[in-house]
C-alpha positions in Angstrom: 0.2 -0.5 -0.1 3.3 2.3 -0.3 2.2 5.5 -2.0 -1.6 4.8 -1.4 -3.9 7.7 -1.2 -5.5 7.6 2.6 -8.1 10.0 1.7 -9.4 7.8 -0.6 -11.7 4.9 1.0 -14.4 3.1 0.1 -16.2 2.4 3.3 -18.5 0.1 2.4 -15.9 -2.2 1.1 -13.8 -2.2 5.0 -15.2 -4.4 8.0 -17.3 -2.0 10.6 -16.2 -2.3 14.1 -18.8 -3.4 16.7 -18.9 -2.1 20.1 -17.2 -4.6 22.2 -18.1 -2.3 25.2 -14.2 -1.4 25.7 -15.0 1.9 26.3 -18.2 1.6 28.4 -16.2 2.8 31.4 -14.8 5.7 30.4 -17.9 8.1 30.6 -17.3 9.2 34.5 -14.0 8.7 34.1 -11.8 11.1 36.3 -8.7 11.3 34.1 -4.9 10.5 35.5 -2.5 13.2 35.5 0.1 12.2 33.1 1.8 14.4 30.8 1.8 13.5 27.2 4.1 14.5 24.8 2.6 17.3 22.0 3.7 17.8 18.4 4.2 21.2 19.3 7.0 20.1 21.9 4.7 21.0 24.7 3.6 18.5 27.2 0.0 18.0 27.6 -2.2 17.0 31.3 -5.7 16.5 30.0 -6.1 16.0 33.6 -5.8 20.3 34.3 -7.1 21.3 31.4 -9.5 23.8 32.3 -13.1 24.2 30.3 -14.0 21.4 27.6 -11.5 19.8 25.7 -12.3 17.1 22.5 -10.3 14.2 22.1 -9.8 12.2 18.9 -8.1 8.8 19.3 -6.8 7.4 16.4 -4.8 3.9 15.4 -2.0 5.2 13.3 -1.5 7.8 10.5 -0.2 6.4 7.5 2.8 8.3 5.9 3.4 8.7 2.2 5.7 6.0 0.7 5.5 3.6 3.8 3.7 0.4 3.5 0.7 0.4 6.1 1.0 -2.9 7.9 -0.7 -6.3 6.6 -3.7 -6.3 6.3 -4.5 -3.2 7.5 -7.6 -2.5 5.4 -9.0 -6.2 7.1 -8.7 -5.1 10.9 -12.4 -3.6 11.9 -11.8 0.2 12.5 -8.0 0.1 11.7 -8.4 2.4 8.3 -9.3 6.1 8.2 -6.7 7.8 10.1 -6.4 10.6 7.4 -9.7 11.2 6.9 -10.4 11.2 10.7 -8.0 13.7 11.3 -8.7 15.9 7.9 -12.4 16.0 9.6 -11.4 17.3 12.9 -8.6 20.0 11.1 -11.3 20.7 9.1 -14.1 21.7 11.6 -11.6 22.8 13.9 -13.0 26.4 13.8 -16.7 25.1 14.5 -16.1 23.0 17.2 -14.0 26.1 19.1 -17.4 27.8 18.0 -19.3 25.0 19.7 -17.6 25.1 22.9 -14.5 22.9 22.8 -11.8 25.0 24.4 -8.9 22.4 23.2 -9.0 19.8 20.5 -5.8 16.9 20.3 -5.8 14.2 18.4 -4.1 11.1 20.2 -2.6 8.2 19.1 0.6 5.1 20.5 2.7 6.6 17.8 5.5 8.2 18.5 6.1 12.3 18.3 8.2 12.7 15.5 6.0 10.2 13.4 3.0 12.5 14.5 4.8 15.7 13.7 5.2 15.0 10.3 1.5 13.9 9.7 0.5 17.3 11.9 3.1 19.1 9.3 1.8 17.6 5.9 -1.9 18.0 6.7 -1.5 21.3 8.5 -3.5 20.6 11.4 -4.0 23.8 13.7 -4.0 21.6 17.0 -1.8 19.1 18.1 -1.3 15.2 18.3 -0.7 13.8 21.7 1.5 10.7 22.0 1.4 8.0 24.0 4.2 6.1 23.0 5.0 4.2 26.4 1.0 3.4 26.9 1.1 4.6 30.5 -2.2 6.9 29.7 -3.7 3.9 27.3 -2.9 1.6 30.4 -4.5 4.1 33.3 -7.4 4.7 31.3 -8.0 1.4 30.1 -8.5 2.7 26.4 -9.7 0.1 24.1 -6.3 -1.1 22.3 -5.3 -3.6 19.6 -2.3 -5.5 18.6 -0.8 -5.4 15.1 2.6 -6.6 14.3 3.8 -6.3 17.3 2.9 -2.5 18.1 0.1 -1.9 20.4 -2.5 0.3 19.1 -5.2 2.7 20.3 -8.9 1.9 18.9 -10.3 4.6 17.2 -12.5 6.7 19.3 -13.7 10.5 20.6 -13.8 12.1 23.9 -15.4 15.2 25.4 -13.5 16.1 28.4 -15.0 18.4 31.1 -12.4 19.6 33.7 -10.5 16.6 33.4 -13.5 14.6 33.6 -15.0 12.3 30.9 -18.3 13.7 29.7 -18.9 11.7 26.4 -17.1 8.8 24.5 -17.6 8.2 21.1 -17.1 4.7 20.5 -16.7 2.6 18.1 -16.4 5.3 15.2 -17.2 4.7 11.6 -16.8 5.4 9.3 -13.8 8.0 10.6 -14.3 10.9 8.2 -18.1 11.4 9.9 -16.8 11.2 13.6 -15.6 14.9 13.5 -19.2 16.3 12.3 -20.9 13.7 15.5 -19.0 15.4 18.2 -20.0 19.0 16.8 -23.2 17.8 16.7 -23.2 16.6 20.2 -21.0 19.7 21.5 -24.4 21.7 19.8 -26.3 19.8 21.8 -24.5 19.6 24.9 -23.4 22.9 26.2 -21.1 22.9 28.8 -21.9 25.1 32.2 
């Protein structure tokens, strides 16, 4: 799949993820005070952020010229990280107007890998790295193991002052996730 167009996806041809209950515990969870390295060079502690934060979680962004893991398109919910990320990019201003004080992407990829995607995709928000899986383990985020790497399963969280107010899981198709989050924000104004 080297050289693939990550935005050209036939969602009908991909296996749909099912709700396996792995995110059911997240709503109401007080996030642990763990620092995550951001692509802008800062360290973000989601537990300490005031206001409302939107964090979308994705398994891994592809990189032009680099093959995706074998069988990637047949793993339910794996394909679509770039379309999901670009949808959050495209709706970023609307998400902010609707009440998101911060927007972040999150994966278990390292910051250097994420920085390439952030620059290439011209993201107005930072991507957060959990390469050591400390945050994922502490919050019991749904994960999958692909070719020996632990990757987060796709979801999105609305976080109010360090407490998860809502979890979107499973997410499919990924390119509609930002629109679903925007609709939720408009219907659930923070206090």
